[in-house]
N, C-alpha and C positions, 0 to 999 in steps of 0.2 A: 069835603071834609076828608082829613087823612085818620087811618087809625093807626096806633102803635100796638105791638103785641110782644111785651116786655120791657115796658116803658122804664121800671125801677132800679134798672142795673149800672152796669158800666157802660155799656152803649147807650140804652135808651136815655138817660139823664141829660146827657150832652147831645144827643139829636132833638128831643124836646125841645132843650134850649137854643137851638141854631133855629127850628121852626119857628115856635113863637116869636124870635125876634124879627122872623120872614113875615108875620102876620098871618100863619097860616092857621086855619079852623081844626082843632085836635078833638081827637077821640083817643081813651085809653083803655084798655082792659087791666084792672088791678087786681092780684089776688087778695090785697087786705086792705081795710081802710085806713091803716095808718099808710101805707104806701099812696094809697087814692088820694088822702089829704095831701101830702107832700108834691104830688103831680099838679093838683088843682093849683096851690102856692106857685107852681112854676109856670101857670097860664095853659094849662090843658081845660077847655071848655068842659066837655064830658068827660068824667069817668066812669067808668062800669065796675063794680067788684064782683067779680066772679071767677069759678073755677075753669079753665080751657077742656078739663076731662070731662066737666058736664056735658050733658045732651043739652043742646038749643043754646048756650052760652056765647060760642063764637059767633053763631048764625045771628044771633040777637047783634054783636057788636060790629059785625060786617054791615050792619042794614043802612043804607043813604049814606055809605063811605065812597069815596072816588077811588083810594087807590088804600093799601095796608102795607105794614113792614113789619116783618117778625122777627125778632132778637130771643132767640133759644135761651131758656135757663139751663146754666153750667150743670154737666155730671148728674143729668136726668136717664134713667134707666129706660125709660119709654118714650124718648125724644123721636123717635120716628113715628110713631102712632099719633103723638101731639101733631108733629108737622102736617101729616095726612088729613087730619082734621083740621085744622088752619087750612091748608091749602083746598080742601073739598069746600069749606064755607065759603074762601072768596072766590071758586069756581061758580058755585050757585049764587051769588052776588053778584056775578058777571062785573066784577074787579075791573077799572080801566089798568091796573097796575099792582104788582106785587113784587115788594122787596124783602131777601131774605139776607140775613146776616148768619153766613156760613163761617167755616175757619180755614185758615191756611194750611195747605197739603189735606185735603179731606178723604184724601184716598188712602191714608195711612189705617188701613182694617183692622190693625193691633189696637188704635184707640177706637173704641168704641163711640165716644162722644164725638171724635172726627168721621168714622163711618158713617155714623147714623145721618150726621149732615150731607153725605156724599147720596145717601138716600132720599133724602127730601128734596135735594136737586134734582136729582132723577124724576121724581115723583112730580116736580113744579115743570117738568120739559113735557111731560106726560098731561098736564093738565091743560093745555093750550094757551093759559094765562099769558098775557105779557109780563115777563116776568124779569127781574136784575138779581143776581146773587154778585154779593160781596164776600170776601176769602180775607178776612183781617189776621194778619199777622200776631205776635204777642203783645198784649197791651203794657206802653212803658207806665202806666198810671198803675199798675200790680202791686207795684214797690210802696205802694200807701200801706200797705200789709206790714211791712218791714220797718217803715220809716222812721217810728220811736226810737226802735232797738239802733237803728244806724246811727240817727243824732246821737242817741245816749251814750252807747257802748262802742261807736265805730265799728259794728260788724255785721254786714250782709249774707244774712244766710240763705241757702238755696238747696233742696233735696237732690241734686246734680251738680256736675263739675263745673265750676266757676269758670271754666274754659272755653266751655260749649260754645259755639258761635249762636246769635240767636236772630232773626228779624224782628225788630220790633215797630211798633206804631202808635203815636199820639191820639188818644181815643178822642180829643178834640178835634183834630184831622180828620179821623174815621167819620165821626160825627158831621163834621162839616161837608165830607163828599158825600156821605149818605143823604143828607137834607139835598145838595145838587141832584142825587139821582131822582131823589121823589119828587123836585119840582122842575125840573127842565127833559121834557123828553127826549132830546139828546142823547142823553146818558144811559138810558134804559133799552133793556134788551139784551142784555151780555154779561159776561159774569168776569168779575176783576179779580185779582189777586193784589192786596193791598199791604204796602209796607212802607214804612220811613227810612230814613238814610243808616246803612247799616253793611253786613252783617255785625253786630258787636257782641262780646262775652260780658259775663258779671263783673271779671276781672275790671274789665275797662270801664264798665259801668262805675264801679265803685271809684277807680280813679276821678273819674271826672265830680262824682260825688263829694270827695275828697277835697278837690279842688274848689268847687263851688262854695261848701260850707265851712272850708278852712280849718278842718281837722281830719287826721287818717280815718280811713275808711277800708276795711279789709272783706273780700266775699270770701264765704268760706262756705265747703261743703256740708250741709246738714246731714246728718242720719235719717235716711228714711222712715227708719223705726221711731225714732225721736219723732218725728212729724207726724207718722202715724200714730201715735199718743196723743198728739195735739189734737189730730183730728178728730179722733174718737170721743173725745173728751168736748167737742164743739157739735156732736150729735150728726155728724158726717153719714151717710149711709154705707151700706157697703161696697156697692156698685160707685158711688162716687172717691171712695178711697182706692178703690183698685183698679179703677181708671188712671186717677192721678198718680199713682205709683208707675202704672205703666207707662204713662205719658213722661214721667221723670226718667223714667228707663232709658227710653227713646233718647231725651233729649241729654242725658250721660253719653249715651254712644253716638250721637247723631246731631246733637244741636238742633235749630230749628231754622236751619237755613234754604236754600237762597231767594232774596226777594231783590226788586230794586224800584225805584221810585218813579218810572217813568208815569205808570198808569195812573198813580195815586196823583200826583203833580198836574197830569192832564184835566182830570175831575175838579181839582181845587184850582187852578188856574194857578198857581203858585206853586213854588218847592214847599213842602213838608218839613215841618222843623225836625231838627236831630234831637240826640239825646242831652245834650250838654244845653241846647234852648228850653227842652223839656223839664231839665233839673233846677234851672234858673227858676220857671215859673213855676215850680213846685215850692221851692225857695219862700219866693214871693208871696204865694197862697198861704 
């Protein structure tokens, strides 16, 4: 049996689908009964509901599993402490393999949600567990947050320059690569920076979307204060807001580059999809 921690998010859901299609026996640790029910509907055989910050919960989830994958929640202030707890539980259970979903350029110490992942990577090295680390670039699927406005108003707003170059990846490709890593020993025991074709700017993304939906779309620079008001209205924590603003400031100055497809293509056994193919898939869905 394989354990997925962080199974209900942008990476976990497509990973679950991949592993279920392959007939893998799965357990997931979920934070709510609502998320747990969705995971059961996707085919996860065992779903535990519990908080990984609570003593004994992760250890119980690790019991009798062969390997585990940990996908951290976004913008959590105690991310490193959570990561340590999960790695310690994996070591205590003598897992055969541990897969950690880190971040593209985790060495960016000014971005705490990147830097804490690098600390988890270091902790994994010292754990002596057979481990694999994936460092995915920006998710193409992030556009879903703005999709209705793009289609209805022809505006693609981002809180940084639309001309910054970004490395991107389709989360379906990422999930397939992670499933290959979890099920094939030859891919285990390495760190992989993963990106699709690119880099690409949001202005270029908007041009592709415009061509595919047949109406003008413009990428615009959203004021960060406007975004902050939106985030506060949706209950974002101070930590999350501070780090998101730091991330956008970095993107504005430097973008999120560079990457290439060589590693991802090698793990997939095919070329990863480009942005146009992703948009066509999104429109079809």
